[in-house]
C-alpha positions as CSV (number, residue, x, y, z in Angstrom):
1,M,0.1,0.2,-0.2
2,K,3.0,2.2,1.0
3,K,4.8,1.9,-2.6
4,D,1.2,2.7,-4.5
5,D,1.2,5.8,-2.0
6,D,4.4,7.0,-3.1
7,L,3.7,6.6,-6.2
8,A,0.5,8.7,-6.7
9,A,2.1,11.4,-4.5
10,L,5.3,11.5,-7.4
11,A,2.6,11.6,-9.9
12,K,0.7,14.7,-8.4
13,A,4.1,16.4,-8.0
14,I,5.1,15.8,-11.7
15,D,1.7,16.4,-12.7
16,A,1.9,19.9,-11.0
17,V,5.2,21.0,-12.2
18,A,5.1,19.1,-16.2
19,P,4.9,22.3,-18.9
20,R,1.4,22.2,-21.0
21,R,2.0,21.3,-24.6
22,T,-0.5,23.7,-26.8
23,P,-1.7,21.5,-29.1
24,S,-1.0,21.4,-33.0
25,A,-3.8,21.0,-36.4
26,N,-2.6,17.3,-36.4
27,D,-2.9,16.6,-32.5
28,S,-6.3,15.1,-32.8
29,D,-6.0,12.4,-30.0
30,L,-5.0,15.1,-27.8
31,R,-8.0,17.0,-28.0
32,L,-9.7,13.9,-26.7
33,A,-9.5,14.2,-23.4
34,P,-6.4,15.6,-20.9
35,P,-3.9,12.5,-21.3
36,H,-0.7,11.7,-19.0
37,L,2.4,13.6,-19.7
38,P,4.4,13.9,-21.5
39,Y,2.5,13.8,-24.4
40,V,3.8,12.3,-27.4
41,A,2.0,13.9,-31.0
42,E,1.6,12.2,-34.5
43,N,3.7,15.1,-35.6
44,D,6.4,14.6,-33.3
45,P,9.8,14.6,-35.5
46,A,11.4,11.5,-33.6
47,I,8.5,8.8,-35.0
48,V,6.8,8.3,-38.4
49,V,3.2,7.5,-37.9
50,D,0.8,5.8,-40.9
51,H,-2.6,4.3,-41.1
52,I,-2.2,1.3,-43.3
53,E,-4.4,-2.0,-44.8
54,L,-2.9,-5.6,-44.3
55,R,-4.8,-7.6,-47.0
56,R,-6.4,-11.2,-44.8
57,L,-8.1,-13.8,-46.2
58,D,-11.7,-12.3,-45.7
59,T,-11.3,-8.5,-45.1
60,S,-8.8,-5.3,-44.9
61,M,-7.3,-4.9,-42.0
62,R,-7.0,-1.5,-40.8
63,V,-3.5,-1.2,-38.7
64,Y,-2.1,2.4,-36.7
65,T,1.5,2.1,-37.2
66,A,4.5,4.2,-35.1
67,A,7.9,3.8,-35.8
68,P,11.4,5.7,-35.1
69,R,12.2,7.5,-37.6
70,A,15.7,6.0,-37.7
71,I,14.2,2.5,-38.7
72,R,16.5,-0.2,-39.0
73,A,17.1,-4.0,-40.1
74,N,17.2,-4.6,-36.4
75,T,15.1,-2.3,-34.8
76,P,12.6,-4.3,-32.4
77,G,8.9,-4.7,-32.5
78,I,5.7,-4.6,-30.5
79,V,2.1,-5.5,-31.2
80,V,-0.5,-3.4,-29.6
81,V,-3.2,-5.7,-28.5
82,P,-6.5,-3.0,-28.5
83,H,-8.9,-3.6,-25.3
84,I,-12.8,-3.3,-25.8
85,W,-12.7,-0.6,-27.5
86,G,-10.7,-0.9,-30.3
87,V,-7.8,1.2,-32.3
88,D,-8.5,4.4,-30.0
89,A,-7.1,7.3,-28.8
90,T,-5.6,5.5,-26.2
91,I,-4.2,2.8,-27.9
92,R,-3.3,5.3,-31.0
93,D,-1.0,7.2,-28.3
94,I,0.6,4.1,-26.7
95,V,1.6,2.5,-29.9
96,R,3.5,6.5,-30.6
97,R,5.0,6.4,-26.7
98,F,6.8,2.8,-27.7
99,A,7.8,4.5,-31.4
100,K,9.4,7.4,-29.0
101,A,10.8,4.9,-26.9
102,G,12.8,3.2,-30.1
103,F,10.6,0.4,-31.3
104,S,8.1,0.0,-34.5
105,T,4.8,-0.3,-33.3
106,V,1.8,-1.5,-35.0
107,A,-2.4,-2.2,-33.4
108,P,-3.9,-4.4,-35.2
109,D,-7.8,-3.6,-36.1
110,L,-9.3,-6.8,-35.1
111,Y,-13.2,-5.4,-35.4
112,A,-12.3,-4.5,-38.9
113,R,-14.6,-7.2,-40.0
114,F,-17.4,-6.1,-38.1
115,D,-18.4,-2.4,-38.9
116,A,-17.6,-0.9,-35.5
117,P,-18.3,2.3,-34.8
118,A,-15.2,4.4,-33.3
119,G,-14.1,4.0,-29.6
120,D,-12.7,7.3,-29.6
121,D,-14.1,8.6,-25.9
122,S,-16.9,6.1,-25.6
123,C,-17.7,4.5,-22.1
124,D,-20.5,2.1,-23.5
125,R,-19.1,-1.5,-22.5
126,T,-22.2,-3.2,-23.7
127,L,-21.8,-1.5,-27.0
128,F,-18.1,-3.0,-27.7
129,D,-18.8,-5.9,-25.8
130,T,-20.9,-7.8,-28.2
131,F,-18.1,-6.8,-31.4
132,A,-15.6,-8.1,-28.6
133,K,-17.9,-11.4,-28.2
134,R,-17.4,-12.3,-32.0
135,I,-13.5,-12.5,-32.2
136,E,-13.1,-15.9,-32.4
137,R,-9.2,-17.4,-31.5
138,R,-8.3,-18.5,-34.6
139,Q,-9.1,-15.1,-36.0
140,A,-7.2,-13.2,-33.6
141,D,-4.1,-15.1,-33.8
142,G,-4.3,-14.4,-37.8
143,D,-4.5,-11.2,-37.7
144,I,-2.1,-10.6,-35.0
145,R,0.4,-12.6,-36.7
146,A,0.1,-10.8,-39.8
147,A,0.6,-7.4,-37.7
148,A,3.8,-9.0,-36.6
149,L,4.6,-10.0,-40.4
150,R,4.5,-6.7,-41.2
151,L,7.0,-5.7,-38.1
152,Q,9.1,-8.2,-39.8
153,T,9.0,-6.9,-43.2
154,R,10.6,-3.3,-42.7
155,S,13.4,-4.7,-39.5
156,P,13.7,-8.4,-40.5
157,Q,16.3,-9.3,-37.9
158,G,14.2,-7.3,-34.9
159,L,12.8,-8.9,-32.3
160,I,9.2,-8.5,-31.8
161,G,7.1,-8.7,-28.4
162,I,3.4,-8.0,-27.5
163,I,1.1,-6.3,-25.1
164,G,-2.6,-6.3,-24.8
165,L,-5.0,-4.0,-22.7
166,S,-8.0,-6.0,-21.2
167,V,-9.8,-8.3,-23.6
168,G,-6.3,-7.4,-25.7
169,G,-4.4,-8.3,-22.6
170,R,-6.1,-12.2,-22.5
171,Y,-5.3,-12.1,-27.0
172,A,-1.7,-11.1,-25.9
173,L,-0.8,-13.9,-23.2
174,L,-3.0,-16.2,-25.8
175,Q,-0.1,-15.2,-28.3
176,A,2.5,-16.8,-25.8
177,A,0.8,-20.0,-26.3
178,D,-0.7,-19.4,-29.7
179,N,2.1,-17.6,-31.8
180,N,5.1,-18.0,-29.5
181,D,7.3,-18.7,-32.5
182,I,7.1,-15.2,-33.6
183,F,6.9,-13.1,-30.1
184,T,9.7,-13.1,-28.2
185,C,7.9,-12.1,-25.0
186,A,4.4,-10.9,-23.8
187,A,2.9,-8.3,-21.9
188,P,-0.7,-8.5,-20.5
189,F,-2.9,-5.6,-18.6
190,Y,-5.3,-6.8,-16.4
191,G,-6.0,-9.4,-19.3
192,S,-8.4,-12.6,-18.2
193,I,-6.2,-15.9,-17.7
194,E,-9.2,-17.8,-17.9
195,Q,-8.9,-21.3,-20.1
196,I,-5.4,-20.3,-20.3
197,T,-3.1,-23.0,-19.7
198,P,-0.4,-21.6,-17.8
199,D,2.7,-24.4,-19.2
200,Q,1.2,-23.7,-22.7
201,I,3.0,-20.6,-22.1
202,H,6.8,-20.6,-23.2
203,I,8.1,-17.1,-23.2
204,P,8.2,-14.4,-20.8
205,V,5.5,-12.6,-19.3
206,C,5.4,-9.3,-17.8
207,G,1.5,-9.2,-16.1
208,S,0.0,-5.6,-14.4
209,Y,-3.5,-6.2,-13.0
210,G,-5.5,-4.6,-10.4
211,E,-6.7,-5.5,-6.6
212,H,-10.3,-4.0,-7.3
213,D,-10.8,-5.3,-10.6
214,S,-14.4,-6.3,-10.9
215,I,-13.7,-8.6,-14.2
216,I,-10.6,-10.5,-13.0
217,S,-9.8,-11.8,-9.5
218,A,-6.1,-10.9,-8.1
219,D,-6.0,-13.8,-5.9
220,D,-6.8,-15.9,-9.3
221,V,-4.0,-13.8,-10.9
222,R,-1.3,-14.8,-8.3
223,F,-2.5,-18.2,-8.3
224,F,-1.7,-18.5,-12.1
225,R,1.9,-16.7,-11.8
226,T,2.5,-19.8,-9.2
227,L,2.4,-22.0,-11.8
228,L,4.3,-20.0,-15.1
229,T,7.7,-21.9,-15.9
230,V,8.7,-18.8,-17.8
231,P,10.8,-15.9,-16.5
232,N,7.5,-13.8,-15.1
233,D,7.0,-10.4,-13.6
234,F,3.5,-9.7,-12.3
235,R,2.2,-7.3,-10.3
236,V,-1.0,-6.4,-8.6
237,Y,-1.6,-2.8,-7.7
238,Q,-3.6,-2.3,-4.2
239,T,-5.1,0.9,-5.7
240,A,-6.2,0.0,-8.9
241,G,-9.2,-2.0,-10.6
242,H,-9.5,-3.0,-14.3
243,D,-8.8,-0.6,-17.0
244,F,-6.2,1.4,-14.7
245,F,-4.2,2.0,-17.7
246,D,-6.2,3.8,-19.2
247,D,-6.1,7.5,-19.2
248,R,-8.7,9.2,-21.0
249,R,-11.6,6.8,-18.6
250,T,-12.5,6.8,-15.2
251,A,-10.7,4.2,-13.8
252,F,-7.5,5.8,-14.6
253,A,-5.3,5.1,-11.6
254,P,-2.2,7.2,-12.1
255,A,0.2,5.9,-9.7
256,A,-0.2,2.3,-11.1
257,A,-0.1,3.1,-14.6
258,G,3.2,5.1,-14.2
259,D,5.0,2.1,-12.4
260,A,3.1,-0.2,-14.9
261,W,4.4,1.5,-17.9
262,K,8.0,2.1,-16.8
263,R,8.0,-2.1,-15.4
264,T,7.1,-2.8,-19.0
265,L,9.1,-0.2,-21.0
266,E,12.1,-2.2,-19.2
267,F,10.6,-5.7,-19.6
268,F,10.7,-5.1,-23.1
269,K,14.8,-3.2,-23.0
270,N,15.4,-6.5,-21.5
271,H,14.0,-9.0,-24.0
272,L,13.9,-7.2,-27.4
273,V,17.0,-4.6,-27.6
274,P,20.3,-6.0,-28.5
275,Q,22.5,-6.0,-25.9
276,R,26.0,-4.3,-26.9
């Protein structure tokens, strides 16, 4: 408890002194809601952002991408699997943050077949639950793999990790079993562990969960961790619930989110970035 309280005080202090940016014409995501600081804009000179389409067997899948401007053959990659609201402002922001940190990053639109509305600033889980329930595991595996292969075409020597939030966190964990030939490590954020067999996971995992999650039992998460045989770093934040990393919705817990970001970034650097 004390650690979370200290982190909360630190987050408050940083917010009080951090300079506020004046949004540019390209900062449409910034206008949606006040995000964390520092904010990485689409026109940040250190990154290149693009909206592309990948051809799948039955549809064209939209993908949001961002990469370091100085991308190389061994630039590490990250696939960001969206949460219940799809590739919204929160997910696009995460993609850009990873790109700014040196990772070529993509977020596939798993709702591409369903004509789902934009999730920006939506808080109606009921509407988006209907789309999430239509996703089949085989479809998700294929879409996520296609996004990872897109990263490989640009950086064929780069290692690839995966992160997901909520329903995306579950799919990130599933990739540790279903697509572990292409992913080096996985970082689920409050992703359901239901019907996931720990002994099928063969890559390192960094999990971030909330004690007060109304969807996922924190005790189940702790037990799940004890069954893993791979290197792992699981943390259950005492002051957080479900969606605690989403800074555009009311569940946002800045202290837990800040620590989870720091841990996850370090995790990806340790497992994906070439050591000199």
